[in-house]
N, C-alpha and C positions, 0 to 999 in steps of 0.2 A: 951340733952346735949351731947349724945354718939357721935351722928351724929359730933358734933364739935369739939370736943375731937379727934376723928378719922382724921376730916381733917386736924387739925393741926399738929399728928402724921406724917400724909402723907405728909404734907408741908417740915415737918423737916427731913424726911427721903430725899425728894428731894433736899432741902438744901446741907444735908450732902453729897450726891451723886456728886452734882455739885462741892462742895467744893473738894472732893477726885480726881476728873478728874480735877478738875484745877493744884492740886497740883501735881499730876503726869504728867500733860504736861509741867509746869513749870520746875520738875525736870530732865525730858527726854532735855529739851532744854538747861539745864543749863548743863547737862553732856557732850551733842554735842558739848557745847561752849569750854568747857574744855578741852574736845578731841583736837578741833580745834587750841585753844591755844598752847598746848601740842606739836603738830606737829610744829605750828610755830616756837615756843622755840629751838625744835631740829633741826630743819633746821637751825637756827640762830647760831649754835653751831657747825655744823657738816662741814668738809670742802668744799670747792667749787671746788677742784680738785679729783682726781683719782689717784694712781700712774700707773695706767695702760695706762694713757696718753689721759684720759677725762677730760674736764672741765663740771661744772655743772651751767648751764643759771640761772640766777635770771627772776624770774617771779610772776606775780602776778593777783589774782582771785577776780573780781569784779562784785556780783550779780547785775544787773539793771533793777530787776522786772521779765520781759517776756524773758530774756535772761541774759547769763553770758558772760563777757569779760575776755580775759586770754590774758595779755601782757606776751611776753618773749625778752629776751634781747640776743641776738646773733650777738655782734660784731665779725668782721672778718671771718664769717662764708660763705662759697660758698653757696648763695641763691638756687641754682639747687638741692643742696644736702639735702636739709631741708626734714626732713620725721615726722610729727606728727599724729601718730596712737591711736586709742581708743580701749578699752577694757574693758567692764563693766563701770567700775567707775574712771579707769586708762587712764591716756595719756600720751603717751610714746614720748619723742622728741629725736632725733637725727639729728645730722649737721656736716658734715666735715668743717673743716677751709680751709681757703685758703690757707695758708701754715702754718706749724709748728709752735708753739709756745716754746719758752726755759726759763727755768727758772732755776738759781741755789740756792741750799740751803733750797727748801721747805721741804725736807726729814729729815732736821736737822745732814744728815751725811756730807755735802758739797757736795753730787753730783748734778748730772743736770737732770732735767725734763723734758719730751718732751710732750706738746700736740697736740692732730691730729684731735679732734673733740669735741662735745657737747653732752651730753647724760643726760637725767633726766625720772624718772617717776613719773609725778605728780598723788596723789590720790586725786580725787574730790569728793564734797558731794552729787555727784549723778550719778545715771546711763546716758549714754552717747549714744543718737541715731545718730549715723556717717552722716544720712540723713540730720540733724539739724545743720551741723557744717560748717561754712564758715571760711576760713583760709586767711588772707593776709600779705604778706611779702614784706618788700622793707627797704633797706641798713641795713640790720642786726637786724631789730624790725621785731616781728612777732605780729600779733593780731588774736586772734581766738573767735569767735562770736558762741555760744551754746545755740540755742535757746531751750526754755522750751517745 
């Protein structure tokens, strides 16, 4: 009887350990997803331009399983000036505009704002190995493939 009780007690401990690990993994997953959602919402409400004369491009990051696809929209950018660099989990985007773009009234003070380039720093959910990156640019669109 003691052996049977011992096995039962051991099995209960294993189930408890498995359950604890599952809860911890799920909690980490939820926290990670919440952080990603908060970054997304923050980006939605931050201006797409900066008073220093640069625009922030639109982009999307898509997990395709064995690689990530990142699409970047750079209308009116000089394709020869597109510069994409990586440092750890950050992707730096920079590109000059073919011609300056002017807008009036963006500042709320009635002045004129001029833009000369695109700039953006994208925080990726993984560390990037630059050897596993392929970049394609055509007519203001950039596709970045990052293999895992």
